[in-house]
N, C-alpha and C positions, 0 to 999 in steps of 0.2 A: 803263592802265599807269602813268600819272603818279601816280594816287592810291595805287596799290600801292607804288611806290617811296617816296612820301612816308610812307606808313604804316610801311614797313620802316625807314626812316631814323628816324622817331620812336621806334619800338620799340628800335632799337639805341641811340639817344641816351638814352632813359630807363633802359635796362639799364646803360649806362655810368655814368650818374649814380648809380644804386642800388649799383653795384659799387664806387663810389669808396672808401668806408670799410667795412672788415669789420664785421660785426654782432657785436661783442664788447664786454665790459665795459671801461670806460676803465682805464688803468693806475692812475689816482688811486684808484679804487674798489678795485682789487686790492691796492694798498698798504695801504689802510685795513683791508680784510678780513684781510690777512696780519698786520697789527699786532694785531688782535683775536683771532687764532688762537692756540691753545695750543701750547706748545713740543713737545708730543707729536704734534701733527697739523699739520705745516707745509706742507700741500698748496698753499695760496695762494702761499706764498713760493716754492715750487718752480715753480709756474706763472709767477710774476713773473720768475724767473730765465730760464726757457725763452723767455718772450715777449721779454725784453730781448736774449737771445742771438739770436733770430730778427731782431729789429729791427736790431741791430748788423750782422748778416750782410747784411741788405737794404741798409744804408748802404754796406757794403763793395762790394756789387755795383754800386750806383748810381754811386759815385765812382771805380770801378776805373780807368777810362781817364783821367779828369781829374786824379786825385791818387793814384797808385799807393802811395805811402808811407802816406798816411792810410788807404787801403783795407786795407793790411796790418795797421795798428793796430786797425781795426775787426774784422778776422778774428781777431786774437789775443784781443781782448776777447770775441768770440763763443765762442772755445774756453774761456776762463776761466769765463765764465758757465755754459756747458754742464757743465763739471767741477763747479762749485759746485752746480748743480741735481742732478747725479748723486750727489754726496756727501750732499746733504740727503735724497734719495730712499733711498739705501742706509741711512742712519741711521734713517729712518722704518721701513724694512722690518725692521731689526735690533730696533727697539723693540717691534715687534708679535710676540708670542710664537708665533702660529700661522702666520706668514709664512716662506717659504723665501727665502733670499738667493741670487739669481743675478745677479751683477754685470754679466755680459754682456747679459742680458735688460733690466736696468735701463738700461744705457748705450744700448742700441739703441732702447728706448722713448723716452728723452730725445731722442736724435737724430732720431727719427721725428717727435716733437712739434715740435721746432725747425724741421725741414724744412717741415712743414705750415704753421706760423706764418709762416715766411719767405715761402712762396708767397703767403700772404694780404697780407703787407707789400708784396711786389713788385707784386701786383695793384693794391693801393691806390696805390702810387707811380706805376705806369704809367697808371692812370686819371687821377691828378692831372696827369700830363704831357700826356695827350691833351686834358684839359679846360682846363688853365691854362698849359701850356707849362713847367711846373716840377714836379719830383718831389715836393718837400715844402716848398719855400720859401714858398708861398702858402697852405699848409694849417696852420692854428693847432693843430689836434689832433695832426697828425703831428709838428710841431715840439715840442710839449709832450712827446710820447712820446720824442723824441730826447733832450730834456733830462733826463727821468726816468731813462731807461736809462743816460745818461752818469753820473748820480749813483749808480745801482745798480752799474754797472761799477766805479766808483772806490771803493765802500764795501767794507769788509772782509767 
């Protein structure tokens, strides 16, 4: 019985460690890809905006109790980034001659993507908290993403 409990604990620990950071491309690579992308095909830029919107929403969730005013600022930033992503996507659809423009579908798709990315950021932050006692303060990758998304949020 003791071996079984030890094995289960090791499996749970290894699963937690593996779940710590989502298996996705770093934001630095996404920025590089977006910069090399043509103006007619801004899909990487749209993804970057969605990812930063999700990251800002995660930050809003994490600090909601300790800093309500800053949480509100993160939520507003999330909304602005989501709008920018939707507008980019609408412009992309308009540019394609064979695509039909359905603004509601585009908006819903953007929100769904942000929600899924937000869940991944929250999982990452919660795993960090379980492992290190801090959501992001001890995770250099997470802190870098916060800085990148701050720049993206403040850019025109």
